[in-house]
Structures are given as structure tokens and as C-alpha cells.
C-alpha positions as CSV (number, residue, x, y, z in Angstrom):
1,T,0.0,0.0,0.0
2,V,3.0,2.3,0.4
3,L,3.8,2.2,-3.3
4,V,0.3,3.3,-4.2
5,R,0.5,6.5,-2.1
6,P,0.3,9.6,-4.3
7,E,3.8,10.6,-3.5
8,H,5.2,7.3,-4.8
9,R,2.9,6.6,-7.9
10,N,5.2,8.4,-10.3
11,N,8.2,6.3,-9.3
12,I,6.4,3.0,-10.3
13,D,7.4,1.6,-13.7
14,A,4.4,1.7,-16.0
15,A,4.7,-2.1,-16.7
16,Y,4.1,-2.9,-13.0
17,K,1.7,-0.1,-12.0
18,K,-1.5,-1.8,-13.1
19,K,-0.4,-5.1,-11.4
20,I,0.4,-3.4,-8.1
21,E,-2.8,-1.4,-8.2
22,G,-4.9,-4.5,-8.8
23,L,-3.3,-6.3,-5.9
24,V,-3.8,-3.3,-3.5
25,R,-7.3,-2.4,-4.7
26,K,-8.9,-5.8,-4.6
27,P,-12.7,-5.6,-5.2
28,D,-14.9,-6.2,-2.3
29,R,-15.7,-9.9,-2.0
30,V,-19.1,-10.9,-0.9
31,E,-19.0,-13.5,1.8
32,E,-21.6,-16.3,1.2
33,D,-24.1,-17.2,3.9
34,E,-23.0,-20.3,5.8
35,M,-25.2,-23.3,5.2
36,T,-27.5,-24.2,8.1
37,S,-28.8,-27.4,9.6
38,P,-31.0,-28.3,12.6
39,C,-29.7,-28.5,16.2
40,P,-29.9,-32.2,17.2
41,N,-31.5,-31.2,20.5
42,C,-34.2,-28.7,19.7
43,R,-34.2,-28.7,15.8
44,A,-33.6,-25.0,15.6
45,E,-31.8,-23.9,12.3
46,L,-28.3,-22.7,12.9
47,P,-25.0,-22.4,11.0
48,E,-23.2,-25.8,10.5
49,T,-20.1,-24.7,12.3
50,E,-22.0,-23.4,15.3
51,L,-21.2,-25.9,18.4
52,D,-23.5,-24.0,20.9
53,C,-27.2,-23.6,20.1
54,P,-28.5,-20.2,21.0
55,S,-32.1,-21.5,21.1
56,C,-31.7,-24.4,23.7
57,K,-28.4,-23.3,25.1
58,N,-26.9,-26.9,24.7
59,S,-23.5,-27.7,23.5
60,I,-23.6,-29.7,20.3
61,P,-21.1,-32.6,19.5
62,Y,-19.1,-32.0,16.4
63,C,-18.0,-34.3,13.5
64,I,-14.4,-35.4,13.7
65,V,-14.0,-35.2,9.9
66,S,-15.5,-31.7,9.2
67,G,-15.7,-29.9,12.5
68,R,-19.5,-29.2,11.7
69,H,-22.1,-29.8,14.3
70,M,-23.7,-33.2,14.3
71,E,-27.1,-34.0,12.7
72,L,-29.6,-36.6,13.8
73,T,-30.2,-37.9,10.3
74,D,-26.5,-38.4,9.5
75,W,-25.0,-39.7,12.7
76,T,-22.3,-42.3,13.2
77,S,-19.3,-42.8,15.5
78,C,-15.7,-44.2,15.2
79,P,-15.9,-47.9,16.0
80,S,-12.6,-47.5,17.9
81,C,-12.8,-44.3,19.8
82,H,-16.6,-43.7,19.6
83,F,-16.2,-40.1,18.7
84,P,-19.1,-38.8,16.6
85,A,-18.9,-38.2,12.9
86,L,-21.3,-37.3,10.2
87,H,-21.9,-40.8,8.5
88,S,-21.7,-39.5,4.8
89,L,-18.4,-37.7,5.5
90,F,-16.8,-40.4,7.7
91,T,-17.4,-43.2,5.2
92,K,-15.8,-41.1,2.3
93,Y,-12.9,-40.2,4.6
94,I,-12.2,-43.8,5.7
95,A,-12.5,-45.0,2.0
96,T,-9.5,-42.8,1.2
97,E,-7.5,-42.4,4.5
98,Q,-8.2,-45.8,6.2
99,N,-7.5,-44.3,9.7
100,C,-9.7,-42.3,12.1
101,P,-8.8,-38.7,12.2
102,M,-9.2,-38.6,16.0
103,C,-7.7,-41.9,17.3
104,E,-5.6,-42.8,14.2
105,Q,-6.7,-46.4,14.4
106,A,-7.2,-48.3,11.1
107,I,-11.0,-48.6,10.5
108,D,-12.7,-51.2,8.4
109,P,-15.4,-49.5,6.4
110,K,-17.8,-52.4,7.1
111,T,-17.7,-51.6,10.8
112,I,-19.2,-48.0,10.3
113,V,-22.8,-48.0,11.2
114,K,-25.3,-45.1,10.8
115,E,-26.9,-44.7,14.3
116,S,-30.7,-45.1,14.3
117,N,-31.1,-43.5,17.7
118,P,-28.4,-40.8,18.3
119,H,-30.4,-39.3,21.1
120,A,-28.8,-41.9,23.4
121,T,-25.4,-40.3,22.9
122,L,-26.5,-36.8,23.4
């Protein structure tokens, strides 16, 4: 930003001037809204990365693969360390990495089971 100050502009070679100005004067980037999903406790919609529900005031478990909060419809846990994970992401992760990202134990993809009643683990 020092080079683009009025007192220095005339000292910049014309070949580099546009490039430097383009780097310094980046256009405003619009941030997209974060995806939402329901709280597993009270079903209030909240951003996927929110781990404390402002509606029910409960802490929400997070997925060991993505860091997003858990969802009742996509719940599983590591067969070794029993840490929660989103089933769809955990199965994809294990298919390529073979080891749990939390406990680093080798996981057989056949042992990953989607939980039918995740309320018991909340």
C-alpha cells in the first residue's frame, strides 16, 4: 500500500503499475451465507459450524471429519474411539484415508454403522 500512495505513484514503472494497483485495490468480496442445519437437541436452524445452540443453550457434538455440528439424520461414530462423525463424511474419509482422524486407528469401512437413535449419545 505504500507504493500506491500519491507521492510514490510516479516512481512505479508503468509495466508494474496496473499489477500493483490490482493487488492493492482488490474488489470487495461478498461472503456467502453459511449453510444451516438443525440442532440435534431442539431442531432450531443454525450455521453448520455453530457448536452452541442459541435456542436451547446446549453444546452440540461436532464431527471429527469436518468440524461441523452433528445432525440426527447423518450420525455415526468411530468404532474405535466412539467419537461422533457425520456418516456420509466419515465413510468417504475412511474410504481414502483408512484411519480415524481422532484416534488414528485403522477402521474397516464395514464396521461404520449409521446410528438409528443418536439421542442416546447426546
